[in-house]
LUMGUNU-39306 format. One record per residue: residue in three letters; x, y, z negated of N, C-alpha, C, O in turn. Coordinates in steps of 0.1 Angstrom, whole numbers. Atoms other than C-alpha are relative to their C-alpha. Example, Ala and Ser with C-alpha at 12.3 -4.5 7.8 and 13.67 -1.06 7.14 Angstrom:
% LUMGUNU-39306
vexpa; n_xx; n_yy; n_zz; ca_xx; ca_yy; ca_zz; c_xx; c_yy; c_zz; o_xx; o_yy; o_zz
ala; 9; -12; 0; 123; -45; -78; 9; 12; 0; 19; 12; -7
ser; -9; -11; 0; 137; -11; -71; -8; 11; -8; -3; 22; -9
***
This chain:
% LUMGUNU-39306
vexpa; n_xx; n_yy; n_zz; ca_xx; ca_yy; ca_zz; c_xx; c_yy; c_zz; o_xx; o_yy; o_zz
met; -15; 1; -2; 401; -59; 279; 1; 2; 14; -5; -5; 22
lys; -4; -2; -14; 416; -47; 311; 13; -7; 3; 22; -8; -5
tyr; -12; 7; -4; 442; -66; 330; 4; 7; 12; -4; 14; 19
arg; -6; -5; -12; 465; -54; 357; 9; -11; 6; 17; -18; -1
ala; -8; 10; -6; 481; -76; 382; 5; 6; 14; -2; 13; 21
ala; -7; -6; -12; 505; -68; 411; 3; -11; 9; 10; -21; 5
leu; -2; 10; -10; 505; -89; 442; 9; 4; 11; 6; 13; 18
leu; -10; -5; -10; 536; -87; 464; 0; -10; 11; 1; -22; 8
leu; 0; 9; -11; 534; -101; 498; 12; 5; 9; 11; 16; 14
leu; -12; -3; -9; 568; -101; 518; -4; -4; 14; -5; -16; 16
cys; 4; 3; -13; 559; -99; 554; 12; 3; 10; 16; 15; 11
gly; -10; -1; -10; 586; -105; 581; 14; 2; -7; 15; 1; -19
val; -13; -2; 5; 623; -97; 577; 2; 14; -4; -2; 23; 4
ala; -2; -14; 5; 632; -66; 556; 10; 7; 8; 21; 2; 10
thr; -9; -9; -8; 647; -38; 577; 0; 14; -7; -9; 17; -14
ala; -1; -14; 5; 658; -3; 569; -13; 8; 5; -16; 8; 17
gln; 12; -8; -5; 628; 20; 570; 2; 15; -5; 7; 17; -15
pro; -2; -14; 4; 627; 58; 569; -10; 3; -12; -19; -5; -15
asn; 8; -3; 11; 612; 75; 540; -15; 2; 4; -18; 9; 14
gln; 14; 0; -3; 574; 72; 540; -8; 10; -9; -4; 11; -21
pro; 7; -8; 9; 549; 97; 525; -7; -8; -10; -11; -19; -7
ser; 7; 7; 12; 533; 88; 492; -15; -2; 4; -22; 7; 8
ile; 13; 3; -4; 500; 70; 498; -7; -5; -13; -1; -13; -20
gln; 8; 4; 12; 473; 65; 470; -13; -4; 4; -19; 2; 13
thr; 14; 4; -2; 441; 45; 471; -7; -2; -13; 0; -3; -24
val; 7; 2; 12; 414; 40; 446; -8; -12; 1; -11; -17; 12
gly; 9; 11; 1; 392; 11; 435; 5; -11; -9; 16; -9; -15
ser; -4; 10; 9; 394; -21; 415; 13; -7; 5; 22; -10; -3
cys; -13; 5; -6; 421; -35; 439; 4; 10; 11; -2; 11; 21
ser; -4; -11; -9; 440; -7; 456; 14; -4; 7; 24; -4; 0
pro; -11; 4; -7; 464; -18; 483; 9; 13; 4; 3; 23; 8
val; -9; -10; -4; 494; 4; 491; 12; -6; 8; 20; -13; 3
thr; -11; 5; -8; 517; -4; 521; 8; 11; 6; 3; 18; 15
pro; -8; -11; -6; 545; 20; 529; 4; -1; 15; 9; 9; 21
gly; -4; 1; -13; 552; 6; 563; 0; -15; 5; -2; -24; -3
ser; 0; 13; -6; 554; -24; 587; 12; -8; -4; 23; -1; -7
gly; -12; 7; 3; 578; -52; 579; 5; 3; -14; 17; 2; -17
asn; -5; -5; 13; 579; -41; 543; -8; -7; -11; -14; -17; -9
thr; 6; 6; 11; 565; -48; 509; -15; 5; -1; -18; 17; 0
phe; 14; -4; 2; 527; -48; 504; -4; -3; -14; -2; -14; -19
arg; 3; 0; 14; 516; -41; 469; -14; 2; -2; -20; 12; 3
leu; 14; 0; 3; 481; -48; 456; -2; 1; -15; 2; -9; -22
thr; 2; -1; 14; 473; -35; 422; -14; 0; -4; -22; 8; 1
cys; 13; 1; 4; 442; -45; 404; -2; 3; -15; 7; -1; -23
ser; 3; -2; 13; 426; -34; 372; -14; -4; -4; -22; -6; 5
gly; 13; 3; 4; 396; -43; 351; -5; -14; 4; -16; -17; 6
leu; 3; 14; -4; 398; -80; 359; -4; -9; -13; 1; -6; -24
thr; 3; 9; 11; 383; -108; 338; 12; -10; -1; 20; -10; 9
ala; -10; 10; 2; 406; -136; 326; 0; -10; 12; 10; -14; 17
ala; 2; 9; -11; 392; -159; 354; 5; 6; 13; 12; 0; 21
gln; -6; -6; -12; 399; -133; 380; 15; 2; 1; 21; 1; 11
gln; -15; -2; 2; 434; -126; 367; 7; -13; 4; 17; -13; 10
lys; -7; 13; -3; 442; -164; 369; 0; -3; 16; 10; -8; 21
leu; 1; 2; -14; 429; -166; 404; 10; 9; 9; 16; 4; 18
leu; -9; -9; -7; 449; -135; 416; 14; -5; -2; 21; -4; 8
glu; -14; 4; 2; 481; -148; 401; 3; -13; 8; 15; -15; 11
ser; -3; 12; -8; 477; -180; 422; 2; 3; 14; 7; -5; 22
ile; 0; -4; -14; 475; -161; 455; 14; 0; 6; 17; -6; 17
pro; -13; 0; -7; 513; -154; 461; 5; -14; 3; 11; -16; 14
ala; -5; 13; -3; 522; -191; 458; -8; -6; 11; -2; -14; 19
leu; 8; 6; -11; 493; -201; 481; 4; 5; 14; 5; -2; 23
ile; -4; -6; -13; 504; -176; 508; 14; -4; 3; 17; -7; 15
asn; -14; 4; -3; 541; -186; 505; -1; -14; 6; 7; -17; 15
arg; 1; 14; -6; 531; -223; 511; -5; 1; 14; 1; -7; 23
leu; 5; -1; -13; 511; -213; 541; 10; 6; 11; 10; 2; 22
leu; -9; -6; -9; 537; -191; 556; 12; -9; 3; 18; -8; 14
ala; -11; 9; -2; 564; -217; 551; -2; -10; 11; 7; -16; 16
ser; 3; 9; -10; 546; -239; 575; 5; 4; 15; 6; -4; 24
gln; -4; -6; -14; 558; -216; 604; -10; -2; 11; -6; -4; 23
thr; 11; 1; -10; 525; -219; 622; -10; 12; -1; -10; 19; -10
asp; 10; -10; 0; 497; -196; 631; -11; -4; -9; -20; -11; -5
asn; 10; 5; 9; 477; -200; 600; -8; 11; -6; -13; 11; -17
thr; 8; -12; 5; 458; -167; 598; -14; -4; -5; -18; 1; -15
ser; 14; 4; 4; 424; -184; 596; 0; -8; -12; -9; -7; -20
glu; -1; 8; 13; 436; -208; 569; 2; 10; -12; -5; 9; -22
ile; -3; -10; 11; 449; -178; 548; -13; 7; -4; -16; 9; -16
leu; 12; -8; 3; 416; -159; 552; -10; -9; -7; -17; -4; -15
ser; 10; 9; 6; 396; -190; 543; 3; -2; -15; -6; -1; -23
lys; -4; 1; 14; 416; -196; 512; -3; 12; -8; -8; 11; -19
leu; 3; -12; 7; 414; -160; 502; -15; 2; -3; -18; 8; -14
asn; 15; -1; 2; 376; -160; 507; -5; -9; -11; -14; -5; -19
thr; 4; 10; 10; 374; -191; 485; 3; 6; -13; -5; 6; -22
cys; -4; -6; 12; 393; -172; 458; -9; 11; -4; -13; 12; -16
ile; 9; -11; 2; 371; -142; 461; -13; -5; -5; -19; -1; -15
ala; 13; 5; 5; 339; -163; 458; 0; -6; -13; -9; -6; -21
gln; -1; 7; 14; 352; -182; 428; 1; 11; -11; -4; 8; -22
ser; -2; -10; 10; 361; -150; 410; -13; 10; -1; -14; 17; -11
ala; 13; -8; 0; 327; -133; 418; -9; -4; -12; -11; -16; -14
pro; 9; 4; 11; 304; -131; 388; -13; -7; 4; -18; -5; 16
arg; 13; 7; -3; 273; -153; 387; -11; 10; -2; -10; 20; -10
ala; 11; -9; 0; 240; -135; 392; -13; -7; 4; -12; -15; 13
val; 13; 4; -5; 203; -142; 395; -5; 11; 10; -8; 22; 6
ser; 3; -10; -10; 194; -125; 428; -15; 3; -2; -23; -4; -8
gly; 15; -4; 0; 160; -107; 433; -8; -12; 6; -19; -15; 0
asp; 7; 11; -6; 149; -135; 456; -1; -13; -9; -11; -19; -10
gln; 1; 11; 9; 159; -162; 431; -10; 3; -12; -18; -6; -15
lys; 9; -4; 11; 140; -144; 403; -15; -2; 5; -23; -8; -2
arg; 14; 1; -6; 109; -142; 426; -4; -14; 1; -16; -18; -2
arg; 4; 14; -2; 110; -179; 434; -1; -7; -13; -9; -16; -15
ile; 2; 6; 13; 115; -188; 398; -14; 2; -6; -21; -6; -11
ile; 13; -4; 5; 84; -169; 388; -11; -7; 8; -21; -12; 2
glu; 10; 6; -9; 64; -183; 417; -2; -14; -2; -13; -19; -3
ala; 1; 15; 1; 73; -219; 412; -4; -5; -14; -10; -15; -15
leu; 3; 5; 14; 69; -221; 374; -11; 8; -7; -14; 5; -18
lys; 11; -8; 6; 40; -197; 368; -12; -9; -4; -14; -19; 3
val; 12; 8; 5; 9; -210; 348; 3; -14; -2; -3; -23; 4
pro; -3; 15; 3; 25; -242; 334; -10; -6; -9; -17; 1; -16
pro; 8; 7; 11; 7; -268; 313; 6; 3; -13; 19; 3; -15
gly; -7; -2; 13; 12; -261; 277; 5; 14; -2; 1; 23; 5
gln; -6; -14; 2; 32; -232; 263; 15; -2; -1; 21; -1; -12
pro; -14; 2; 0; 68; -238; 273; 8; 12; -5; 4; 24; -4
glu; -8; -11; 5; 96; -218; 259; 15; -3; 3; 20; -14; 0
val; -15; 2; -3; 132; -213; 271; 8; 9; -8; 6; 21; -9
arg; -8; -7; 9; 157; -202; 246; 15; 0; 6; 22; -10; 5
val; -13; -1; -6; 188; -189; 263; 11; 4; -11; 10; 13; -19
arg; -10; -2; 10; 220; -190; 243; 14; 2; 7; 17; -4; 17
ala; -14; -3; -6; 255; -176; 250; 10; -1; -12; 11; 9; -19
thr; -9; 2; 11; 280; -190; 225; 15; 3; 4; 19; -2; 15
asn; -14; -4; -3; 315; -175; 224; 0; 5; 14; 9; 2; 22
ser; 2; -4; -14; 304; -157; 256; 11; 10; 4; 17; 17; -4
thr; -7; -11; -6; 324; -136; 280; -9; 10; 5; -21; 8; 5
ala; 9; -11; -5; 311; -104; 295; -8; -6; 12; -20; -3; 13
glu; 7; 5; -11; 303; -123; 327; -12; -10; -5; -23; -9; 1
ser; 10; 9; 5; 284; -151; 309; -11; 7; -8; -22; 3; -7
ser; 10; -8; 8; 266; -126; 287; -10; 6; 10; -22; 6; 7
arg; 8; -6; -11; 253; -108; 318; -9; -10; 6; -21; -7; 7
tyr; 7; 11; -7; 243; -140; 335; -11; -5; -10; -23; -7; -5
ala; 10; 4; 10; 224; -151; 303; -12; 10; -1; -23; 6; -1
gly; 11; -10; 0; 205; -119; 302; -9; 0; 12; -21; 2; 11
gln; 7; 1; -12; 195; -123; 338; -9; -12; 0; -21; -11; 5
leu; 9; 12; 1; 182; -158; 332; -11; 2; -9; -23; -2; -6
gln; 11; -2; 9; 163; -148; 302; -10; 10; 5; -22; 8; 2
asp; 10; -9; -6; 147; -119; 321; -9; -7; 10; -21; -4; 11
ala; 8; 7; -10; 136; -143; 349; -11; -8; -7; -22; -7; -3
phe; 10; 8; 7; 119; -167; 325; -10; 8; -9; -22; 4; -10
ala; 10; -8; 8; 104; -140; 304; -10; 7; 9; -21; 11; 4
ser; 9; -5; -10; 87; -127; 336; -10; -10; 6; -19; -6; 13
ile; 9; 10; -4; 69; -160; 342; -12; -1; -8; -11; -3; -20
pro; 13; 2; 8; 32; -160; 332; -1; -13; -6; 1; -24; 0
gly; 1; 14; 7; 27; -187; 306; 13; -5; -7; 12; -14; -15
trp; -12; 4; 6; 63; -189; 295; 5; 10; -11; 2; 22; -10
lys; -7; -8; 10; 81; -176; 264; 14; 0; 2; 20; -11; 4
ala; -15; 0; -2; 117; -165; 266; 5; 11; -10; 6; 23; -6
pro; -5; -10; 10; 130; -147; 234; 13; 6; 5; 19; 0; 14
ala; -12; -7; -3; 160; -124; 236; 12; -11; -1; 11; -21; -8
val; -12; 9; 0; 194; -141; 243; 6; -1; -14; 8; 10; -20
phe; -7; 2; 13; 209; -156; 212; 15; -1; 3; 20; -10; 9
glu; -14; 0; -1; 246; -147; 212; 7; -1; -13; 5; 6; -23
asn; -7; 2; 12; 269; -160; 186; 14; -5; 3; 17; -10; 14
met; -14; 5; -1; 306; -167; 180; 2; -11; -10; -1; -9; -22
val; -3; 11; 9; 318; -199; 165; 15; -1; -1; 21; -5; 10
ala; -15; 0; 1; 354; -198; 152; 5; -15; 3; 0; -25; -2
gly; -6; 13; -3; 376; -226; 165; -7; -8; 11; -2; -19; 15
met; 7; 7; -10; 351; -236; 192; 4; 5; 14; 4; 17; 16
ser; -4; -5; -13; 363; -236; 228; -12; 6; 7; -24; 4; 3
leu; 10; -6; -8; 343; -217; 254; -8; -11; 7; -2; -19; 14
pro; 8; 9; -9; 314; -237; 269; 2; 4; 14; 5; 15; 18
val; -2; -3; -15; 317; -240; 307; -13; -4; 8; -19; -15; 5
gly; 11; 3; -8; 289; -238; 332; -13; 3; -7; -14; 9; -18
leu; 14; -1; 5; 251; -239; 326; -5; -13; -4; -5; -22; 4
thr; 5; 13; 5; 236; -266; 305; -14; 2; -7; -15; 11; -15
ala; 13; -1; 6; 200; -271; 295; -3; -13; -8; 1; -24; -4
tyr; 4; 11; 9; 187; -294; 266; -15; -1; -1; -22; 9; -4
val; 14; 3; 2; 154; -310; 264; -2; -12; -9; 8; -19; -12
gln; 2; 10; 9; 138; -335; 241; 2; -14; 6; 8; -23; -1
asn; -1; 12; -7; 137; -364; 266; 1; 2; 15; -2; 12; 21
glu; -2; -1; -14; 144; -372; 302; -13; 1; 8; -13; 4; 20
arg; 12; -1; -6; 107; -372; 310; -7; 14; -3; -18; 16; 0
asn; 5; -13; 3; 103; -336; 298; -5; 8; 13; 4; 10; 22
pro; 5; -6; -13; 81; -319; 325; 6; 13; 3; 8; 17; 15
tyr; -6; -13; -2; 97; -285; 320; 14; -1; 5; 19; 5; 14
gly; -12; 3; -5; 131; -298; 323; 2; -5; 14; 11; -1; 22
ile; 0; 5; -13; 123; -317; 354; -3; 10; 11; 3; 10; 22
ala; 5; -10; -9; 106; -287; 370; 13; 10; 2; 15; 15; 13
ile; -12; -9; 0; 137; -265; 361; 11; -5; 9; 17; 1; 17
gln; -11; 7; -6; 162; -290; 374; -3; 0; 16; 6; 2; 24
lys; 4; 1; -15; 143; -294; 408; 1; 14; 6; 7; 15; 17
leu; 0; -13; -6; 139; -257; 413; 14; 6; 1; 18; 12; 11
phe; -13; -5; 0; 175; -248; 404; 8; -6; 11; 17; 1; 17
lys; -7; 7; -11; 188; -274; 429; -4; 7; 13; 4; 9; 22
glu; 6; -7; -13; 166; -257; 456; 7; 14; 1; 9; 19; 12
leu; -5; -14; 0; 180; -223; 446; 16; 1; 0; 22; 11; 2
gly; -15; 0; 0; 217; -234; 445; 6; 4; -12; 17; 8; -13
ile; -5; -4; 14; 220; -227; 408; 5; -13; -7; -3; -22; -9
glu; -5; 12; 6; 243; -253; 392; -4; -1; -15; -2; 8; -23
ile; 4; 2; 14; 230; -267; 360; 0; -15; -3; -3; -24; 5
thr; 0; 13; 5; 234; -299; 340; -10; -1; -12; -13; 9; -18
phe; 10; 2; 11; 210; -314; 314; 5; -9; -10; 12; -19; -7
gly; -3; 9; 11; 214; -330; 281; -12; -2; -9; -22; 5; -8
leu; 12; 3; 8; 190; -345; 256; 3; 2; -15; 13; -1; -20
asp; -1; -3; 14; 183; -335; 221; -14; -4; -6; -24; 3; -5
ala; 12; 4; 5; 156; -355; 204; -7; 8; -11; -19; 6; -14
ser; 5; -9; 11; 152; -329; 176; -8; 11; 6; -16; 18; -2
leu; 7; -11; -6; 137; -304; 200; -14; -2; 2; -18; -13; 5
pro; 14; 1; -3; 100; -297; 202; -2; -3; 15; 7; 1; 22
pro; 2; 3; -15; 86; -310; 236; -1; 11; 8; 2; 10; 20
glu; 1; -12; -9; 79; -275; 248; 11; 9; 1; 11; 19; 8
val; -12; -9; 0; 113; -261; 242; 11; -5; 9; 13; -17; 9
val; -12; 2; -8; 142; -259; 266; 11; 10; -5; 9; 22; -6
ile; -12; -8; 4; 176; -247; 253; 9; 1; 12; 13; -9; 18
met; -9; -2; -11; 197; -231; 280; 12; 6; -5; 12; 18; -9
val; -13; -5; 5; 234; -227; 271; 8; 5; 12; 11; -2; 21
val; -8; -6; -10; 253; -203; 293; 15; 1; -4; 18; 9; -13
gly; -14; -1; 3; 291; -209; 293; 7; 8; 10; 1; 13; 19
gln; -8; -8; -10; 319; -192; 312; -1; -7; 13; -4; -19; 14
lys; 2; 5; -13; 318; -197; 349; 11; -10; 3; 23; -7; 1
pro; -10; 10; -4; 336; -229; 361; 9; 6; 11; 5; 13; 20
ile; -10; -4; -10; 368; -224; 381; 4; -14; 7; 9; -23; 0
glu; -4; 12; -6; 374; -252; 407; 14; 0; 3; 19; -10; 9
***
């Protein structure tokens, strides 16, 4: 599904302007500004629901900053950078994948990571695939294809959660420690019905702060 959002930023006091030539730009977010002291229009397409929500919050944010009547350019840029970072899709970088393989290779036993994406979005589905690929590349680990399913009436899971048999599970402990070092946010839950060598990793939608 594609979304379109228009962001109007009113800069300065509106004054009469001569006719301007038509200007067109391309890209996911295409800004068109016909002149100074005028209306700045930013049209975006192909946004996810999370990106759409963040974009819609920007006009109110900028209006509050401008109302302070102070030089707040740095604050505006900081807030916008935060919005951009929050809307960016999660990804397992090449360096993170390399470090996952290096840190977890040749484990004791035969551990298996089962990655699940329940009621997934396009973003969470891609992220789940990247996690599965990383674990499938580790010597001594099994990681079957991502299990994607839809459950009617169930809300979207949020964030990344792993389930292990008990809190002393060595594979869960190793993953938790490694992901903390890599800056990958993950929470853990217990499921006594799981075999000791199995880790269930549930990928939900990206959290929005």
